[in-house]
C-alpha positions as a Markdown table, in Angstrom:
| # | Residue | x | y | z |
|---|---|---|---|---|
| 1 | Met | 0.0 | 0.0 | 0.0 |
| 2 | Ser | 1.4 | 3.4 | -1.0 |
| 3 | Val | 2.0 | 6.3 | 1.5 |
| 4 | Phe | -0.7 | 8.2 | -0.4 |
| 5 | Arg | -3.2 | 5.4 | 0.1 |
| 6 | Arg | -2.5 | 5.2 | 3.8 |
| 7 | Val | -2.8 | 8.9 | 4.2 |
| 8 | Arg | -5.9 | 9.0 | 2.2 |
| 9 | Asp | -7.5 | 6.2 | 4.3 |
| 10 | Ile | -6.7 | 8.2 | 7.4 |
| 11 | Thr | -8.3 | 11.3 | 5.9 |
| 12 | Val | -11.5 | 9.4 | 4.8 |
| 13 | Ala | -11.7 | 7.8 | 8.2 |
| 14 | Thr | -11.5 | 11.1 | 10.0 |
| 15 | Phe | -14.0 | 12.6 | 7.6 |
| 16 | Asn | -16.5 | 9.7 | 8.3 |
| 17 | Glu | -16.1 | 10.2 | 12.0 |
| 18 | Arg | -16.7 | 14.0 | 11.7 |
| 19 | Leu | -19.6 | 13.4 | 9.4 |
| 20 | Glu | -21.4 | 11.2 | 12.0 |
| 21 | Gln | -21.1 | 14.1 | 14.5 |
| 22 | Ala | -21.9 | 17.0 | 12.2 |
| 23 | Gln | -24.9 | 19.1 | 12.6 |
| 24 | Asp | -24.8 | 20.2 | 9.0 |
| 25 | Pro | -23.3 | 17.3 | 7.0 |
| 26 | Val | -23.7 | 19.2 | 3.7 |
| 27 | Gln | -21.3 | 21.9 | 4.9 |
| 28 | Leu | -18.7 | 19.2 | 6.0 |
| 29 | Ile | -19.1 | 17.4 | 2.7 |
| 30 | Asp | -18.5 | 20.6 | 0.8 |
| 31 | Gln | -15.3 | 21.1 | 2.8 |
| 32 | Phe | -14.1 | 17.6 | 1.9 |
| 33 | Leu | -15.0 | 18.1 | -1.7 |
| 34 | Gly | -13.0 | 21.4 | -1.8 |
| 35 | Glu | -10.0 | 19.6 | -0.3 |
| 36 | Thr | -10.3 | 16.8 | -2.7 |
| 37 | Arg | -10.5 | 19.2 | -5.7 |
| 38 | Arg | -7.2 | 20.8 | -4.6 |
| 39 | Glu | -5.6 | 17.4 | -4.2 |
| 40 | Ile | -6.8 | 16.5 | -7.7 |
| 41 | Ala | -5.4 | 19.7 | -9.1 |
| 42 | Asp | -2.0 | 19.1 | -7.4 |
| 43 | Ala | -1.9 | 15.5 | -8.6 |
| 44 | Glu | -2.7 | 16.6 | -12.2 |
| 45 | Lys | 0.1 | 19.2 | -12.0 |
| 46 | Leu | 2.5 | 16.6 | -10.7 |
| 47 | Gln | 1.3 | 14.1 | -13.3 |
| 48 | Gln | 2.3 | 16.6 | -16.1 |
| 49 | Gln | 5.7 | 17.1 | -14.5 |
| 50 | Val | 6.4 | 13.4 | -14.1 |
| 51 | Gly | 5.1 | 12.8 | -17.6 |
| 52 | Gly | 7.4 | 15.4 | -19.1 |
| 53 | His | 10.4 | 13.9 | -17.2 |
| 54 | Thr | 9.4 | 10.4 | -18.3 |
| 55 | Arg | 9.4 | 11.6 | -22.0 |
| 56 | Gln | 12.9 | 13.2 | -21.5 |
| 57 | Leu | 14.2 | 9.9 | -20.1 |
| 58 | Lys | 12.8 | 8.0 | -23.0 |
| 59 | Gln | 14.5 | 10.3 | -25.4 |
| 60 | Gln | 17.8 | 9.7 | -23.6 |
| 61 | Val | 17.3 | 5.9 | -23.9 |
| 62 | Asp | 16.4 | 6.1 | -27.6 |
| 63 | His | 19.3 | 8.4 | -28.3 |
| 64 | Ala | 21.8 | 6.1 | -26.5 |
| 65 | Gln | 20.4 | 3.1 | -28.4 |
| 66 | Thr | 20.7 | 4.8 | -31.7 |
| 67 | Met | 24.2 | 5.9 | -31.0 |
| 68 | Leu | 25.5 | 2.5 | -29.8 |
| 69 | Ile | 24.1 | 0.9 | -33.0 |
| 70 | Lys | 25.7 | 3.7 | -35.0 |
| 71 | Arg | 29.1 | 3.2 | -33.3 |
| 72 | Glu | 29.0 | -0.5 | -33.8 |
| 73 | Asp | 28.3 | 0.0 | -37.5 |
| 74 | Gln | 31.2 | 2.4 | -37.7 |
| 75 | Ala | 33.5 | 0.0 | -35.9 |
| 76 | Leu | 32.7 | -2.7 | -38.5 |
| 77 | Leu | 33.4 | -0.3 | -41.4 |
| 78 | Ala | 36.7 | 0.7 | -39.8 |
| 79 | Leu | 37.8 | -3.0 | -39.4 |
| 80 | Lys | 36.9 | -3.6 | -43.1 |
| 81 | Ala | 39.0 | -0.6 | -44.0 |
| 82 | Gly | 41.9 | -1.9 | -41.9 |
| 83 | Glu | 41.5 | 1.0 | -39.5 |
| 84 | Glu | 41.8 | -1.0 | -36.3 |
| 85 | His | 42.5 | 2.1 | -34.2 |
| 86 | Leu | 39.3 | 3.8 | -35.4 |
| 87 | Ala | 37.4 | 0.6 | -34.8 |
| 88 | Lys | 38.5 | 0.6 | -31.2 |
| 89 | Leu | 37.5 | 4.2 | -30.7 |
| 90 | Ala | 34.1 | 3.5 | -32.1 |
| 91 | Leu | 33.7 | 0.4 | -29.9 |
| 92 | Gln | 34.8 | 2.4 | -26.9 |
| 93 | Glu | 32.0 | 5.0 | -27.5 |
| 94 | Lys | 29.6 | 2.1 | -28.1 |
| 95 | Leu | 30.3 | 0.8 | -24.6 |
| 96 | Leu | 29.7 | 4.2 | -23.1 |
| 97 | Tyr | 26.3 | 4.5 | -24.9 |
| 98 | Glu | 25.5 | 1.0 | -23.7 |
| 99 | Glu | 26.1 | 2.0 | -20.1 |
| 100 | Lys | 24.2 | 5.2 | -20.7 |
| 101 | Met | 21.3 | 3.3 | -22.1 |
| 102 | Glu | 21.2 | 0.9 | -19.2 |
| 103 | Gln | 21.3 | 3.8 | -16.7 |
| 104 | Tyr | 18.5 | 5.8 | -18.4 |
| 105 | Thr | 16.5 | 2.7 | -19.1 |
| 106 | Glu | 16.4 | 2.1 | -15.3 |
| 107 | Leu | 15.5 | 5.7 | -14.6 |
| 108 | Tyr | 12.8 | 5.5 | -17.3 |
| 109 | Gln | 11.3 | 2.4 | -15.8 |
| 110 | Gln | 11.2 | 4.0 | -12.4 |
| 111 | Ser | 9.6 | 7.1 | -13.8 |
| 112 | Leu | 7.0 | 5.0 | -15.7 |
| 113 | Glu | 6.1 | 3.2 | -12.5 |
| 114 | Ser | 5.7 | 6.5 | -10.7 |
| 115 | Leu | 3.6 | 7.9 | -13.5 |
| 116 | Gln | 1.4 | 4.8 | -13.3 |
| 117 | Gln | 1.0 | 5.1 | -9.6 |
| 118 | Leu | 0.1 | 8.7 | -9.9 |
| 119 | Glu | -2.5 | 8.0 | -12.6 |
| 120 | Asn | -4.0 | 5.3 | -10.3 |
| 121 | Gln | -4.1 | 7.8 | -7.4 |
| 122 | Leu | -5.8 | 10.4 | -9.7 |
| 123 | His | -8.3 | 7.8 | -10.7 |
| 124 | Glu | -9.0 | 7.0 | -7.1 |
| 125 | Leu | -9.3 | 10.7 | -6.2 |
| 126 | Lys | -11.7 | 11.4 | -9.0 |
| 127 | Ser | -13.8 | 8.3 | -8.3 |
| 128 | Glu | -13.9 | 9.2 | -4.6 |
| 129 | Tyr | -14.9 | 12.8 | -5.5 |
| 130 | Gln | -17.8 | 11.6 | -7.7 |
| 131 | Ala | -19.0 | 9.2 | -5.0 |
| 132 | Val | -18.9 | 11.9 | -2.3 |
| 133 | Tyr | -20.5 | 14.5 | -4.6 |
| 134 | Ser | -23.4 | 12.1 | -5.3 |
| 135 | Lys | -23.8 | 11.7 | -1.5 |
| 136 | Arg | -23.7 | 15.4 | -1.2 |
| 137 | Gln | -26.6 | 15.8 | -3.5 |
| 138 | Tyr | -28.6 | 13.2 | -1.6 |
| 139 | Tyr | -27.9 | 14.7 | 1.8 |
| 140 | His | -28.6 | 18.2 | 0.5 |
| 141 | Ala | -32.0 | 17.0 | -0.6 |
| 142 | Arg | -32.6 | 15.4 | 2.8 |
| 143 | Met | -31.5 | 18.5 | 4.7 |
| 144 | Glu | -33.7 | 20.7 | 2.5 |
| 145 | Thr | -36.6 | 18.4 | 3.2 |
| 146 | Leu | -35.9 | 18.6 | 6.9 |
| 147 | Arg | -35.6 | 22.4 | 6.8 |
| 148 | Leu | -38.9 | 22.8 | 5.1 |
| 149 | Gln | -40.5 | 20.3 | 7.5 |
| 150 | Gln | -39.2 | 22.3 | 10.4 |
| 151 | Arg | -40.6 | 25.5 | 9.0 |
| 152 | Met | -44.0 | 23.8 | 8.5 |
| 153 | Asn | -43.8 | 22.5 | 12.1 |
| 154 | Glu | -43.0 | 26.0 | 13.4 |
| 155 | Arg | -45.8 | 27.5 | 11.4 |
| 156 | Met | -48.3 | 24.9 | 12.6 |
| 157 | Gly | -47.1 | 25.4 | 16.2 |
| 158 | Ser | -47.4 | 29.1 | 16.1 |
| 159 | His | -50.7 | 29.4 | 14.3 |
| 160 | Gly | -52.2 | 26.0 | 14.5 |
| 161 | Thr | -55.0 | 24.6 | 12.4 |
| 162 | Pro | -58.3 | 26.1 | 13.5 |
| 163 | Asp | -60.8 | 23.6 | 15.0 |
| 164 | Val | -63.9 | 24.5 | 12.8 |
| 165 | Pro | -66.5 | 22.8 | 15.0 |
| 166 | Lys | -65.2 | 24.5 | 18.2 |
| 167 | Met | -64.9 | 27.8 | 16.4 |
| 168 | Phe | -68.6 | 27.7 | 15.4 |
| 169 | Asn | -69.6 | 26.4 | 18.8 |
| 170 | Arg | -68.0 | 29.5 | 20.4 |
| 171 | Leu | -69.8 | 31.7 | 17.8 |
| 172 | Glu | -73.1 | 29.9 | 18.5 |
| 173 | Asp | -72.7 | 30.6 | 22.2 |
| 174 | Arg | -71.9 | 34.2 | 21.6 |
| 175 | Val | -74.9 | 34.7 | 19.3 |
| 176 | Ser | -77.2 | 32.8 | 21.6 |
| 177 | Gly | -76.0 | 35.1 | 24.5 |
| 178 | Met | -76.8 | 38.2 | 22.4 |
| 179 | Glu | -80.2 | 36.8 | 21.5 |
| 180 | Trp | -80.9 | 36.1 | 25.1 |
| 181 | Glu | -80.0 | 39.6 | 26.1 |
| 182 | Ala | -82.2 | 41.0 | 23.4 |
| 183 | Arg | -85.1 | 38.8 | 24.5 |
| 184 | Ser | -84.6 | 39.8 | 28.1 |
| 185 | Leu | -84.6 | 43.5 | 27.2 |
| 186 | Arg | -87.7 | 43.1 | 25.1 |
| 187 | Asp | -89.5 | 41.2 | 27.9 |
| 188 | Leu | -88.5 | 43.8 | 30.4 |
| 189 | Arg | -89.8 | 46.6 | 28.2 |
| 190 | Arg | -93.1 | 44.6 | 27.7 |
| 191 | Thr | -93.4 | 44.1 | 31.4 |
| 192 | Gly | -92.8 | 47.7 | 32.0 |
| 193 | Gln | -95.4 | 48.7 | 29.5 |
| 194 | Asp | -97.9 | 46.3 | 31.1 |
| 195 | Leu | -97.2 | 47.9 | 34.5 |
| 196 | Val | -97.7 | 51.3 | 33.0 |
| 197 | Asn | -100.9 | 50.2 | 31.4 |
| 198 | Glu | -102.1 | 48.6 | 34.7 |
| 199 | Ala | -101.2 | 51.8 | 36.5 |
| 200 | Ser | -103.1 | 53.9 | 34.0 |
| 201 | Ser | -106.1 | 51.7 | 34.4 |
| 202 | Ala | -106.0 | 51.9 | 38.2 |
| 203 | Ile | -105.6 | 55.7 | 38.0 |
| 204 | Gln | -108.5 | 56.0 | 35.6 |
| 205 | Ser | -110.7 | 53.9 | 37.8 |
| 206 | Thr | -109.8 | 56.0 | 40.8 |
| 207 | Leu | -110.6 | 59.2 | 38.8 |
| 208 | Glu | -113.9 | 57.8 | 37.8 |
| 209 | Gln | -114.7 | 56.9 | 41.4 |
| 210 | Glu | -113.7 | 60.4 | 42.5 |
| 211 | Leu | -115.9 | 61.9 | 39.8 |
| 212 | Ser | -118.8 | 59.8 | 40.9 |
| 213 | Arg | -118.2 | 60.8 | 44.5 |
| 214 | Leu | -118.2 | 64.5 | 43.5 |
| 215 | Arg | -121.4 | 64.1 | 41.5 |
| 216 | Gln | -123.1 | 62.5 | 44.4 |
| 217 | Lys | -121.9 | 65.3 | 46.6 |
| 218 | Leu | -123.3 | 67.9 | 44.2 |
| 219 | Asn | -126.6 | 66.2 | 44.0 |
| 220 | Lys | -126.9 | 66.2 | 47.8 |
| 221 | Arg | -126.3 | 70.0 | 47.9 |
| 222 | Gly | -128.9 | 70.6 | 45.2 |
| 223 | Glu | -131.5 | 68.8 | 47.2 |
| 224 | Glu | -130.9 | 70.9 | 50.2 |
């Protein structure tokens, strides 16, 4: 397991632990995505640098191989021409290019392995980013649902749903009370009027009696 993979495992484990305790998981996920984007950008930049270095090493290997073949051909030509001294010089350079090719081939292979590891890490980072981003969309939808539900609960708690039967019962009681008051006042007025009428009848009767008494009195005086 590479150092990158171990560090990444520790990072993800820490993230999962923090996620379980987070009040707002979406905010924490956004932070993780931001860090992952920066890691991807850094890895892509490093990939370009390693790729460029690998190509340079490959050029050195190819050049050394071309030159050793060329120097061997020159050594053969020199021997055919009887120029043993020139043949030795060509073979001496050939040996140098062989050593150079071996050295650069080893470096090139190491660089290829590093480039492959870096490409694998980039693939892991991007796959991880996509997986977390998908989760982020899901948790965002859940948090939005929860937020709207909380607002509904607050609204229902502060205002409540009116109880229509009870509301009309209270209205009925109030109207009935007003009607009772009106009937009571009407009955009271009627009773008062009856009392006035009765009083008027009594007074009228008394007046008639007084008039009758006065007439009798006058008649008695006339007889005297």
